PAGU-881394 format. One record per atom (N, C-alpha, C): x, y, z. Coordinates in steps of 0.05 Angstrom, whole numbers, plus 5000, padded with zeros to 4 digits. Atoms other than C-alpha are relative to their C-alpha. Last residue first. Layout:
BEGIN
XYZ
...
This chain:
BEGIN
500049834976
526051654868
497750184999
498049795000
524351124816
499850165025
498350025024
520650454808
502350215001
499049745006
517650364877
502049994977
497350025011
513549724879
500950284992
499049745010
507349704922
502949964992
497150005004
503649044931
500850264988
498949775015
496649044960
503049984999
497150014995
492848414981
501250224982
498250025022
485348524985
502949985009
497350064991
479548455033
501849954976
499250265008
473448805006
502949955008
497250064994
469949385038
500649714993
499750284992
463349565004
503049945004
502650084990
461950315001
500249715011
501349784988
468750634991
497449925014
502749945010
472950034978
498750225015
500149805020
479249685000
497150044991
502849985008
480549285063
499850244982
501049725001
487749095069
497149994991
502949994996
490348415091
499150295002
501350265005
497248255062
496950025004
502049994979
500348945054
498149764995
502550155003
506648845013
498250045025
501350004974
512549315001
497349864997
502750105001
517549214944
498850005028
501050154976
523949624938
497149924996
500050295005
526749824870
498949835022
500550065028
528550534893
500249704995
497849965018
528450564969
499249934971
498950235016
522050625008
502350094983
498150154984
520651145062
501349774985
497849824994
517251635014
502249865016
498149985023
513151064986
502350185005
498650265004
510050905054
502050024977
498150044978
508451625071
501649754996
497849815005
505251735002
502149975022
498150125019
501051105011
502450184994
499149795018
497651385073
502249894982
497250005008
494150805106
500650224980
499549905027
487550865143
503050014995
498049805002
486550425205
500450084971
498350025022
480350025219
501950244999
């Protein structure tokens, strides 16, 4: 599995842009498959 740095993703995004991660595994102990949507509101 690969770790994702959300700060790196948001720094590359423009204001108002939407970024979607379709199959992400979230959780510290039990990994659950989730869909993550990141929306950058401001700079």
